[in-house]
C-alpha positions in Angstrom: 0.0 0.0 0.0 3.0 2.3 0.1 2.6 2.9 -3.6 -0.8 4.7 -3.1 0.7 7.0 -0.4 3.0 8.5 -2.9 0.3 9.4 -5.4 -0.6 13.1 -5.3 -3.0 15.2 -7.3 -0.7 15.6 -10.4 -0.1 11.9 -10.7 -3.8 11.1 -10.4 -4.6 13.7 -13.1 -2.0 12.1 -15.4 -3.6 8.7 -14.8 -7.0 10.1 -15.5 -5.9 11.7 -18.7 -4.4 8.4 -19.9 -7.6 6.5 -19.1 -9.6 9.1 -21.0 -7.3 8.8 -24.0 -7.4 5.0 -23.9 -11.2 4.5 -23.4 -12.7 7.8 -24.5 -15.1 10.0 -22.5 -18.2 8.2 -23.8 -17.0 4.8 -23.0 -16.0 5.8 -19.4 -19.5 7.2 -18.9 -21.0 3.9 -20.1 -18.7 2.0 -17.7 -19.8 4.3 -14.8 -23.5 3.8 -15.7 -23.1 0.0 -15.8 -21.2 0.0 -12.5 -23.9 2.2 -10.8 -26.7 -0.1 -12.1 -24.8 -3.2 -10.9 -24.4 -1.7 -7.4 -28.1 -0.6 -7.3 -29.2 -4.1 -8.3 -27.0 -5.7 -5.7 -28.3 -3.4 -2.9 -31.9 -4.1 -4.0 -31.4 -7.9 -4.0 -29.6 -7.7 -0.7 -32.5 -5.7 0.9 -35.1 -8.2 -0.5 -33.1 -11.1 0.9 -33.0 -9.4 4.3 -36.7 -8.7 4.2 -37.5 -12.3 3.3 -35.3 -13.6 6.1 -37.1 -11.2 8.6 -40.5 -12.3 7.2 -39.6 -16.0 7.6 -38.4 -15.4 11.2 -41.6 -13.5 12.1 -43.6 -16.5 10.7 -41.7 -19.0 12.8 -42.0 -17.2 16.1 -45.8 -17.4 16.5 -45.7 -21.1 15.8 -43.2 -21.6 18.6 -45.3 -19.7 21.1 -48.4 -21.7 20.1 -46.6 -24.9 21.0 -45.7 -23.5 24.5 -49.3 -22.6 25.2 -50.5 -26.2 24.7 
């Protein structure tokens, strides 16, 4: 990680310029959009999974209390 500590603003600007030249501004925008969509999809699926787990847990708890009452 010592390599990243020596990178300053001028070095990062040079790297950014090289990336823009290699991929082009349009392609970089498309990559960013795709990356953002992927993260959004991942978060949505993660939330849905957590909601399903919570719903399943809520359904199991009343059944366990019914057995204790008998």
